[in-house]
MIDOSE-1310 file (N, C-alpha, C; in nm, 2 decimals, decimal comma, always signed):
residues 244
gcda	-1,25/+8,86/+8,06/-1,31/+8,74/+7,99/-1,23/+8,61/+7,99; -1,15/+8,60/+8,09/-1,07/+8,48/+8,10/-1,15/+8,36/+8,12; -1,27/+8,39/+8,22/-1,34/+8,26/+8,23/-1,49/+8,29/+8,19; -1,51/+8,35/+8,08/-1,63/+8,41/+8,01/-1,72/+8,45/+8,11
sill	-1,67/+8,53/+8,25/-1,76/+8,54/+8,33/-1,84/+8,70/+8,26; -1,77/+8,77/+8,17/-1,82/+8,91/+8,08/-1,97/+8,86/+8,01; -1,97/+8,73/+7,98/-2,10/+8,69/+7,90/-2,23/+8,66/+7,97; -2,18/+8,67/+8,11/-2,32/+8,63/+8,19/-2,40/+8,74/+8,21
ddid	-2,54/+8,74/+8,20/-2,63/+8,82/+8,23/-2,66/+8,86/+8,36; -2,73/+8,97/+8,39/-2,79/+8,97/+8,52/-2,93/+8,91/+8,53; -2,95/+8,83/+8,64/-3,08/+8,78/+8,68/-3,15/+8,82/+8,79; -3,24/+8,92/+8,75/-3,32/+9,02/+8,87/-3,23/+9,05/+8,96
stfv	-3,23/+9,04/+9,08/-3,15/+9,08/+9,19/-3,07/+8,95/+9,26; -3,07/+8,82/+9,20/-3,01/+8,72/+9,26/-2,87/+8,70/+9,18; -2,84/+8,76/+9,07/-2,70/+8,75/+9,00/-2,66/+8,87/+8,93; -2,56/+8,93/+9,00/-2,54/+9,06/+8,93/-2,41/+9,01/+8,83
gekt	-2,42/+9,05/+8,67/-2,31/+9,04/+8,60/-2,19/+9,14/+8,56; -2,14/+9,13/+8,47/-2,03/+9,24/+8,44/-2,05/+9,31/+8,33; -2,15/+9,31/+8,26/-2,19/+9,38/+8,14/-2,20/+9,51/+8,15; -2,28/+9,55/+8,29/-2,28/+9,70/+8,34/-2,21/+9,76/+8,40
aran	-2,06/+9,69/+8,42/-1,96/+9,74/+8,48/-1,93/+9,91/+8,41; -1,87/+9,99/+8,45/-1,84/+10,13/+8,40/-1,77/+10,11/+8,25; -1,67/+10,02/+8,27/-1,60/+10,00/+8,15/-1,63/+9,91/+8,03; -1,74/+9,83/+8,07/-1,80/+9,75/+7,97/-1,94/+9,79/+7,92
qnsv	-2,02/+9,86/+8,00/-2,17/+9,92/+7,94/-2,14/+10,01/+7,82; -2,22/+9,98/+7,73/-2,21/+10,05/+7,60/-2,06/+10,09/+7,54; -1,98/+9,97/+7,57/-1,85/+9,98/+7,52/-1,82/+9,84/+7,45; -1,81/+9,72/+7,53/-1,81/+9,59/+7,50/-1,93/+9,54/+7,40
rgye	-1,91/+9,49/+7,28/-2,01/+9,48/+7,19/-1,99/+9,33/+7,13; -2,10/+9,30/+7,05/-2,05/+9,15/+7,00/-2,09/+9,04/+7,07; -2,18/+9,05/+7,17/-2,22/+8,93/+7,22/-2,27/+8,84/+7,16; -2,35/+8,89/+7,05/-2,45/+8,79/+6,97/-2,37/+8,70/+6,90
vidk	-2,24/+8,75/+6,86/-2,16/+8,68/+6,77/-2,13/+8,55/+6,83; -2,08/+8,58/+6,99/-2,04/+8,45/+7,07/-2,17/+8,37/+7,09; -2,26/+8,43/+7,10/-2,40/+8,34/+7,14/-2,39/+8,25/+6,99; -2,39/+8,32/+6,89/-2,43/+8,24/+6,77/-2,31/+8,13/+6,75
ikan	-2,20/+8,16/+6,77/-2,10/+8,07/+6,74/-2,11/+7,95/+6,87; -2,15/+7,99/+6,98/-2,19/+7,88/+7,08/-2,28/+7,78/+7,04; -2,43/+7,84/+6,98/-2,54/+7,76/+6,92/-2,46/+7,65/+6,83; -2,40/+7,70/+6,74/-2,35/+7,61/+6,63/-2,27/+7,48/+6,67
veka	-2,18/+7,53/+6,80/-2,07/+7,43/+6,84/-2,15/+7,34/+6,91; -2,27/+7,40/+6,99/-2,33/+7,31/+7,09/-2,42/+7,19/+6,99; -2,45/+7,24/+6,89/-2,51/+7,14/+6,78/-2,43/+7,04/+6,74; -2,30/+7,06/+6,72/-2,21/+6,95/+6,66/-2,14/+6,89/+6,77
cplt	-2,10/+6,97/+6,91/-2,04/+6,89/+7,02/-2,09/+6,93/+7,15; -2,19/+6,90/+7,21/-2,30/+6,93/+7,31/-2,19/+6,90/+7,45; -2,19/+7,04/+7,52/-2,12/+7,04/+7,65/-1,96/+7,00/+7,62; -1,89/+7,04/+7,53/-1,76/+6,99/+7,48/-1,70/+7,13/+7,47
vsct	-1,72/+7,23/+7,42/-1,64/+7,34/+7,40/-1,71/+7,49/+7,49; -1,61/+7,51/+7,57/-1,64/+7,62/+7,65/-1,67/+7,76/+7,59; -1,74/+7,83/+7,67/-1,77/+7,96/+7,62/-1,63/+8,05/+7,63; -1,54/+8,01/+7,70/-1,41/+8,09/+7,72/-1,34/+8,05/+7,64
dilt	-1,31/+7,95/+7,57/-1,24/+7,88/+7,48/-1,30/+7,95/+7,33; -1,44/+7,97/+7,31/-1,47/+8,03/+7,21/-1,46/+8,19/+7,22; -1,44/+8,23/+7,36/-1,43/+8,36/+7,33/-1,29/+8,40/+7,29; -1,20/+8,33/+7,34/-1,04/+8,34/+7,35/-1,06/+8,32/+7,19
laar	-1,08/+8,21/+7,13/-1,04/+8,20/+6,96/-1,11/+8,29/+6,88; -1,22/+8,35/+6,92/-1,28/+8,45/+6,85/-1,20/+8,61/+6,87; -1,15/+8,60/+6,98/-1,07/+8,74/+6,96/-0,95/+8,72/+6,88; -0,89/+8,60/+6,87/-0,74/+8,58/+6,80/-0,80/+8,60/+6,64
eaan	-0,91/+8,54/+6,61/-0,97/+8,55/+6,47/-0,98/+8,69/+6,43; -1,06/+8,74/+6,51/-1,09/+8,89/+6,49/-1,00/+8,97/+6,45; -0,89/+8,98/+6,55/-0,77/+9,05/+6,53/-0,71/+9,00/+6,40; -0,69/+8,87/+6,35/-0,62/+8,81/+6,26/-0,69/+8,90/+6,12
ivra	-0,82/+8,89/+6,14/-0,91/+8,93/+5,99/-0,85/+9,10/+5,97; -0,82/+9,15/+6,07/-0,78/+9,30/+6,02/-0,63/+9,27/+6,05; -0,58/+9,18/+6,02/-0,43/+9,18/+5,98/-0,36/+9,18/+6,11; -0,41/+9,14/+6,21/-0,28/+9,11/+6,32/-0,21/+8,99/+6,31
sywm	-0,10/+8,96/+6,40/-0,04/+8,86/+6,37/-0,12/+8,74/+6,45; -0,06/+8,63/+6,41/-0,13/+8,49/+6,46/-0,06/+8,46/+6,57; -0,15/+8,42/+6,67/-0,08/+8,34/+6,82/-0,15/+8,24/+6,86; -0,08/+8,15/+6,89/-0,12/+8,02/+6,92/-0,22/+8,02/+7,05
vplg	-0,33/+7,96/+7,06/-0,44/+7,99/+7,17/-0,44/+7,84/+7,24; -0,36/+7,81/+7,35/-0,41/+7,69/+7,42/-0,53/+7,68/+7,47; -0,59/+7,54/+7,44/-0,75/+7,52/+7,46/-0,75/+7,46/+7,58; -0,87/+7,44/+7,65/-0,93/+7,33/+7,75/-0,98/+7,42/+7,88
rrdg	-0,99/+7,56/+7,84/-1,05/+7,63/+7,96/-1,19/+7,59/+8,00; -1,22/+7,60/+8,11/-1,36/+7,59/+8,18/-1,42/+7,74/+8,21; -1,54/+7,73/+8,20/-1,63/+7,84/+8,24/-1,64/+7,87/+8,36; -1,64/+8,01/+8,41/-1,67/+8,06/+8,56/-1,82/+8,03/+8,59
qtan	-1,85/+8,04/+8,70/-1,98/+7,99/+8,73/-2,02/+8,16/+8,82; -1,93/+8,22/+8,83/-1,98/+8,36/+8,90/-1,93/+8,47/+8,82; -1,97/+8,59/+8,85/-1,92/+8,72/+8,79/-1,87/+8,80/+8,90; -1,81/+8,90/+8,87/-1,75/+9,00/+8,97/-1,75/+9,13/+8,90
ktaa	-1,84/+9,21/+8,93/-1,88/+9,36/+8,88/-1,78/+9,43/+8,95; -1,77/+9,42/+9,08/-1,67/+9,52/+9,14/-1,52/+9,52/+9,08; -1,47/+9,40/+9,03/-1,34/+9,39/+8,99/-1,35/+9,45/+8,84; -1,45/+9,42/+8,78/-1,45/+9,46/+8,62/-1,46/+9,65/+8,62
nelp	-1,50/+9,68/+8,74/-1,52/+9,85/+8,75/-1,36/+9,87/+8,79; -1,26/+9,81/+8,83/-1,14/+9,82/+8,82/-1,04/+9,81/+8,70; -1,13/+9,80/+8,59/-1,06/+9,80/+8,45/-0,97/+9,96/+8,44; -0,88/+9,93/+8,35/-0,80/+10,08/+8,32/-0,91/+10,18/+8,27
spfe	-0,91/+10,29/+8,33/-0,99/+10,41/+8,26/-0,90/+10,50/+8,22; -0,94/+10,59/+8,11/-0,89/+10,69/+8,05/-0,85/+10,82/+8,09; -0,91/+10,81/+8,25/-0,91/+10,93/+8,34/-0,79/+10,89/+8,45; -0,73/+10,77/+8,44/-0,65/+10,74/+8,54/-0,49/+10,83/+8,54
sldn	-0,42/+10,81/+8,65/-0,29/+10,86/+8,63/-0,21/+10,73/+8,55; -0,09/+10,76/+8,49/+0,01/+10,68/+8,44/+0,04/+10,56/+8,54; +0,08/+10,62/+8,68/+0,11/+10,50/+8,75/+0,00/+10,39/+8,77; -0,12/+10,45/+8,79/-0,23/+10,31/+8,80/-0,21/+10,26/+8,66
iiak	-0,21/+10,33/+8,54/-0,24/+10,26/+8,41/-0,13/+10,15/+8,40; +0,01/+10,19/+8,43/+0,13/+10,10/+8,46/+0,10/+9,99/+8,52; +0,06/+10,00/+8,61/+0,05/+9,90/+8,74/-0,06/+9,79/+8,66; -0,17/+9,85/+8,58/-0,29/+9,76/+8,57/-0,25/+9,68/+8,42
fnak	-0,17/+9,77/+8,33/-0,14/+9,71/+8,23/-0,03/+9,61/+8,22; +0,07/+9,59/+8,34/+0,15/+9,52/+8,37/+0,08/+9,37/+8,40; -0,01/+9,40/+8,48/-0,11/+9,29/+8,50/-0,17/+9,21/+8,38; -0,24/+9,30/+8,31/-0,32/+9,23/+8,21/-0,36/+9,35/+8,09
gaht	-0,35/+9,34/+7,95/-0,42/+9,42/+7,87/-0,33/+9,49/+7,77; -0,39/+9,54/+7,65/-0,31/+9,62/+7,56/-0,44/+9,67/+7,45; -0,42/+9,76/+7,38/-0,51/+9,79/+7,27/-0,45/+9,88/+7,16; -0,50/+9,87/+7,06/-0,48/+9,94/+6,93/-0,59/+9,97/+6,82
igfa	-0,68/+9,90/+6,85/-0,79/+9,92/+6,74/-0,96/+9,91/+6,83; -1,03/+10,00/+6,76/-1,16/+10,01/+6,83/-1,19/+10,16/+6,85; -1,29/+10,17/+6,93/-1,37/+10,29/+6,96/-1,37/+10,33/+7,09; -1,39/+10,46/+7,11/-1,39/+10,53/+7,22/-1,52/+10,62/+7,23
qcft	-1,59/+10,64/+7,36/-1,71/+10,72/+7,33/-1,64/+10,86/+7,40; -1,74/+10,97/+7,33/-1,67/+11,09/+7,32/-1,64/+11,13/+7,51; -1,73/+11,08/+7,57/-1,69/+11,13/+7,71/-1,58/+11,12/+7,77; -1,49/+11,00/+7,70/-1,38/+10,97/+7,79/-1,26/+11,04/+7,74
fkqr	-1,28/+11,11/+7,65/-1,19/+11,21/+7,61/-1,23/+11,36/+7,59; -1,33/+11,40/+7,62/-1,40/+11,52/+7,55/-1,36/+11,65/+7,65; -1,28/+11,61/+7,77/-1,24/+11,72/+7,85/-1,12/+11,79/+7,77; -1,05/+11,69/+7,68/-0,91/+11,75/+7,62/-0,98/+11,84/+7,53
lfnf	-1,10/+11,85/+7,47/-1,16/+11,93/+7,34/-1,19/+12,05/+7,43; -1,22/+12,07/+7,54/-1,29/+12,16/+7,57/-1,26/+12,24/+7,71; -1,21/+12,17/+7,79/-1,18/+12,20/+7,95/-1,07/+12,13/+7,99; -0,95/+12,16/+7,94/-0,84/+12,04/+7,98/-0,80/+12,07/+8,09
ggsr	-0,80/+12,00/+8,21/-0,74/+12,02/+8,34/-0,83/+12,15/+8,39; -0,92/+12,17/+8,39/-1,00/+12,27/+8,42/-0,99/+12,42/+8,36; -0,91/+12,43/+8,27/-0,85/+12,55/+8,20/-0,97/+12,62/+8,11; -1,06/+12,52/+8,07/-1,17/+12,59/+7,98/-1,12/+12,62/+7,85
kpdp	-1,00/+12,54/+7,82/-0,96/+12,55/+7,70/-0,90/+12,41/+7,66; -0,88/+12,37/+7,52/-0,84/+12,26/+7,46/-0,70/+12,22/+7,52; -0,66/+12,06/+7,52/-0,55/+12,04/+7,53/-0,43/+12,10/+7,45; -0,35/+12,18/+7,49/-0,24/+12,22/+7,39/-0,16/+12,14/+7,30
dlea	-0,14/+12,01/+7,37/-0,07/+11,90/+7,29/-0,13/+11,86/+7,21; -0,26/+11,83/+7,18/-0,35/+11,80/+7,07/-0,35/+11,84/+6,94; -0,28/+11,76/+6,84/-0,26/+11,81/+6,73/-0,39/+11,88/+6,65; -0,35/+12,00/+6,59/-0,47/+12,10/+6,56/-0,58/+12,05/+6,50
sllk	-0,55/+11,99/+6,38/-0,66/+11,95/+6,27/-0,73/+11,84/+6,33; -0,67/+11,75/+6,42/-0,73/+11,65/+6,50/-0,86/+11,71/+6,59; -0,79/+11,80/+6,68/-0,87/+11,86/+6,77/-1,01/+11,93/+6,70; -0,99/+11,99/+6,57/-1,10/+12,06/+6,51/-1,21/+11,95/+6,45
glqt	-1,14/+11,82/+6,41/-1,25/+11,73/+6,39/-1,32/+11,67/+6,50; -1,23/+11,63/+6,60/-1,29/+11,59/+6,72/-1,40/+11,70/+6,78; -1,39/+11,80/+6,79/-1,48/+11,91/+6,84/-1,61/+11,91/+6,77; -1,59/+11,87/+6,62/-1,71/+11,87/+6,53/-1,81/+11,74/+6,57
vcpd	-1,72/+11,63/+6,58/-1,78/+11,51/+6,61/-1,86/+11,48/+6,76; -1,76/+11,57/+6,84/-1,81/+11,56/+7,00/-1,84/+11,69/+7,03; -1,94/+11,76/+6,99/-1,96/+11,87/+7,05/-1,99/+11,89/+7,19; -1,95/+12,00/+7,28/-1,94/+12,01/+7,41/-2,09/+12,02/+7,45
qvds	-2,16/+11,93/+7,45/-2,27/+11,88/+7,49/-2,31/+11,74/+7,54; -2,43/+11,70/+7,62/-2,44/+11,60/+7,68/-2,47/+11,49/+7,57; -2,55/+11,52/+7,50/-2,61/+11,43/+7,41/-2,50/+11,36/+7,30; -2,40/+11,42/+7,29/-2,28/+11,35/+7,25/-2,19/+11,28/+7,31
dttl	-2,21/+11,25/+7,45/-2,13/+11,17/+7,54/-2,10/+11,03/+7,48; -2,21/+10,96/+7,43/-2,20/+10,81/+7,39/-2,17/+10,81/+7,23; -2,12/+10,90/+7,16/-2,08/+10,91/+7,02/-1,96/+10,84/+7,02; -1,95/+10,74/+6,93/-1,82/+10,67/+6,90/-1,73/+10,73/+6,83
vpld	-1,60/+10,72/+6,87/-1,50/+10,77/+6,77/-1,38/+10,69/+6,76; -1,31/+10,63/+6,64/-1,20/+10,54/+6,64/-1,09/+10,59/+6,71; -1,04/+10,48/+6,80/-0,92/+10,51/+6,85/-0,80/+10,55/+6,76; -0,82/+10,51/+6,65/-0,74/+10,54/+6,52/-0,78/+10,57/+6,42
svtt	-0,79/+10,69/+6,40/-0,84/+10,76/+6,25/-0,81/+10,73/+6,14; -0,67/+10,70/+6,14/-0,58/+10,68/+6,02/-0,62/+10,55/+5,94; -0,59/+10,42/+6,03/-0,61/+10,31/+5,98/-0,75/+10,22/+6,07; -0,84/+10,30/+6,06/-0,94/+10,25/+6,15/-0,97/+10,09/+6,16
nrfd	-1,00/+10,03/+6,07/-1,02/+9,89/+6,06/-0,91/+9,81/+6,02; -0,79/+9,83/+6,07/-0,68/+9,77/+6,04/-0,59/+9,72/+6,18; -0,55/+9,64/+6,20/-0,49/+9,61/+6,34/-0,34/+9,62/+6,31; -0,28/+9,72/+6,34/-0,16/+9,77/+6,30/-0,10/+9,87/+6,42
nsyy	+0,02/+9,94/+6,36/+0,11/+10,02/+6,49/+0,09/+10,16/+6,46; -0,04/+10,20/+6,37/-0,05/+10,32/+6,36/-0,10/+10,39/+6,47; -0,16/+10,36/+6,58/-0,21/+10,43/+6,70/-0,07/+10,49/+6,78; +0,02/+10,41/+6,76/+0,16/+10,45/+6,83/+0,23/+10,56/+6,73
rnlv	+0,22/+10,54/+6,60/+0,26/+10,67/+6,54/+0,19/+10,80/+6,56; +0,01/+10,78/+6,57/-0,04/+10,89/+6,62/-0,01/+10,94/+6,77; +0,04/+10,89/+6,84/+0,09/+10,89/+6,97/+0,20/+10,98/+6,98; +0,32/+10,95/+6,90/+0,42/+11,03/+6,87/+0,39/+11,16/+6,79
nssg	+0,29/+11,15/+6,72/+0,25/+11,28/+6,65/+0,16/+11,36/+6,72; +0,13/+11,35/+6,85/+0,05/+11,42/+6,93/-0,10/+11,40/+6,87; -0,16/+11,29/+6,83/-0,25/+11,27/+6,78/-0,33/+11,14/+6,83; -0,30/+11,10/+6,95/-0,36/+11,01/+7,04/-0,47/+11,05/+7,09
llqs	-0,58/+10,99/+7,08/-0,70/+11,02/+7,14/-0,75/+11,02/+7,28; -0,68/+10,94/+7,34/-0,72/+10,93/+7,49/-0,59/+11,02/+7,55; -0,64/+11,08/+7,67/-0,51/+11,17/+7,73/-0,42/+11,04/+7,82; -0,49/+10,94/+7,87/-0,41/+10,83/+7,94/-0,29/+10,77/+7,84
dhvl	-0,35/+10,76/+7,70/-0,27/+10,72/+7,62/-0,14/+10,80/+7,57; -0,18/+10,93/+7,58/-0,09/+11,05/+7,54/+0,03/+11,04/+7,63; +0,00/+11,03/+7,77/+0,09/+11,04/+7,86/+0,20/+10,96/+7,82; +0,17/+10,83/+7,76/+0,26/+10,72/+7,73/+0,39/+10,77/+7,65
stdn	+0,34/+10,86/+7,56/+0,44/+10,93/+7,45/+0,53/+11,02/+7,55; +0,52/+11,06/+7,64/+0,57/+11,18/+7,69/+0,65/+11,14/+7,83; +0,61/+11,04/+7,89/+0,68/+11,00/+8,03/+0,80/+10,90/+7,97; +0,91/+10,94/+8,07/+1,03/+10,84/+8,04/+1,02/+10,71/+8,06
rtas	+0,94/+10,67/+8,14/+0,92/+10,54/+8,17/+0,84/+10,46/+8,06; +0,77/+10,51/+7,97/+0,72/+10,45/+7,86/+0,72/+10,53/+7,71; +0,76/+10,61/+7,70/+0,81/+10,69/+7,59/+0,90/+10,59/+7,47; +1,01/+10,53/+7,52/+1,07/+10,47/+7,45/+1,00/+10,35/+7,38
mvls	+0,91/+10,28/+7,46/+0,84/+10,16/+7,40/+0,73/+10,23/+7,31; +0,68/+10,32/+7,34/+0,60/+10,40/+7,22/+0,68/+10,41/+7,09; +0,76/+10,48/+7,11/+0,87/+10,52/+6,97/+0,90/+10,38/+6,92; +0,94/+10,30/+6,98/+0,96/+10,16/+6,92/+0,88/+10,11/+6,84
ysry	+0,75/+10,09/+6,92/+0,63/+10,02/+6,84/+0,59/+10,12/+6,73; +0,62/+10,26/+6,73/+0,59/+10,33/+6,61/+0,68/+10,32/+6,51; +0,79/+10,29/+6,52/+0,90/+10,25/+6,43/+0,87/+10,12/+6,37; +0,86/+10,00/+6,44/+0,87/+9,88/+6,41/+0,75/+9,81/+6,43
pylf	+0,65/+9,79/+6,32/+0,54/+9,72/+6,33/+0,56/+9,59/+6,40; +0,65/+9,52/+6,32/+0,67/+9,37/+6,37/+0,68/+9,33/+6,51; +0,75/+9,45/+6,57/+0,78/+9,43/+6,71/+0,66/+9,45/+6,79; +0,55/+9,55/+6,73/+0,44/+9,56/+6,81/+0,36/+9,46/+6,80
lkdf	+0,34/+9,36/+6,68/+0,25/+9,28/+6,66/+0,31/+9,14/+6,73; +0,44/+9,11/+6,74/+0,48/+8,99/+6,82/+0,45/+9,05/+6,96; +0,47/+9,13/+7,02/+0,43/+9,17/+7,16/+0,27/+9,18/+7,20; +0,22/+9,22/+7,11/+0,07/+9,20/+7,12/+0,04/+9,07/+7,15
gasm	+0,08/+8,98/+7,03/+0,04/+8,81/+7,03/+0,09/+8,78/+7,18; +0,19/+8,80/+7,20/+0,26/+8,74/+7,35/+0,19/+8,79/+7,46; +0,12/+8,92/+7,46/+0,06/+8,98/+7,59/-0,09/+8,92/+7,58; -0,14/+8,87/+7,46/-0,28/+8,81/+7,48/-0,26/+8,69/+7,52
vkma	-0,17/+8,61/+7,49/-0,15/+8,46/+7,56/-0,12/+8,48/+7,70; -0,07/+8,57/+7,75/-0,03/+8,59/+7,88/-0,18/+8,61/+7,96; -0,24/+8,70/+7,89/-0,37/+8,76/+7,93/-0,45/+8,64/+7,94; -0,48/+8,55/+7,84/-0,56/+8,43/+7,81/-0,52/+8,35/+7,94
nigv	-0,41/+8,34/+8,00/-0,39/+8,25/+8,11/-0,39/+8,27/+8,25; -0,46/+8,40/+8,27/-0,49/+8,47/+8,40/-0,59/+8,40/+8,45; -0,60/+8,35/+8,56/-0,72/+8,28/+8,63/-0,79/+8,17/+8,56; -0,72/+8,08/+8,46/-0,78/+8,01/+8,40/-0,82/+7,88/+8,47
ltgq	-0,95/+7,84/+8,44/-1,04/+7,72/+8,51/-0,99/+7,60/+8,43; -0,95/+7,47/+8,50/-0,94/+7,36/+8,41/-1,00/+7,26/+8,50; -0,99/+7,15/+8,47/-1,02/+7,00/+8,53/-1,16/+7,01/+8,55; -1,18/+6,99/+8,70/-1,33/+6,99/+8,78/-1,33/+7,13/+8,81
dgei	-1,28/+7,24/+8,80/-1,31/+7,38/+8,81/-1,42/+7,43/+8,71; -1,51/+7,50/+8,76/-1,59/+7,57/+8,67/-1,69/+7,47/+8,62; -1,74/+7,50/+8,49/-1,80/+7,41/+8,42/-1,81/+7,45/+8,26; -1,86/+7,39/+8,17/-1,88/+7,42/+8,04/-2,01/+7,42/+8,03
rknc	-2,06/+7,58/+8,00/-2,20/+7,62/+7,97/-2,26/+7,58/+7,84; -2,39/+7,55/+7,86/-2,47/+7,51/+7,74/-2,50/+7,64/+7,67; -2,53/+7,75/+7,76/-2,56/+7,87/+7,70/-2,48/+7,96/+7,78; -2,40/+8,07/+7,69/-2,29/+8,14/+7,76/-2,34/+8,26/+7,84
kvvn	-2,49/+8,26/+7,83/-2,55/+8,38/+7,91/-2,55/+8,36/+8,07; -2,59/+8,22/+8,10/-2,64/+8,18/+8,22/-2,56/+8,06/+8,26; -2,53/+8,05/+8,41/-2,44/+7,92/+8,43/-2,54/+7,80/+8,45; -2,52/+7,69/+8,39/-2,59/+7,57/+8,40/-2,66/+7,54/+8,53
């Protein structure tokens, strides 16, 4: 979303956006919130504030509402005029190896709050590694609850489950405490607490909430500076869904 390309809609066969990329479809939500903000901003200051700046500020404010730390957001970005569904399909997946995840998260990203669809972790509940048994590392009471919410049938695939069932609506380090206690939802996150390359960081974040919040804010600033368009590059869209 660093140039607001994720907000662009598909237009027949002439323009392909990123909303239907594997990691985004039925996952990214709240487009209507950005549209409403943009409409109000346009009334006050036409063609002045980019969708990209609005998206970046909205992310900061949303996190702040659920008790995340506050980070400074440099403004002045411009909106991209293209989208890249191929690149969006390369977003980190819960099915990837730790090597791939480390490489991708080194470049961009982090998470602590939100939801995952059952299909992204269901193999841990019923057929871990092709064993036809649950993941033995998954905490027993969590396993039982998840098997109830996500039964082994196709119609439960898109059911949403909180990444953090302890403090679902709070931005905190609880997810890292969950990982240490074998209660992480995604297998790709669970391995972070068991691999020597990442376990110490998970442990530090689980123990020191302010360290996590500080580092998360720094990572958001870093991520928001990837591929930024300024000056005469890009545009300022009037409608976040389509290029001018």
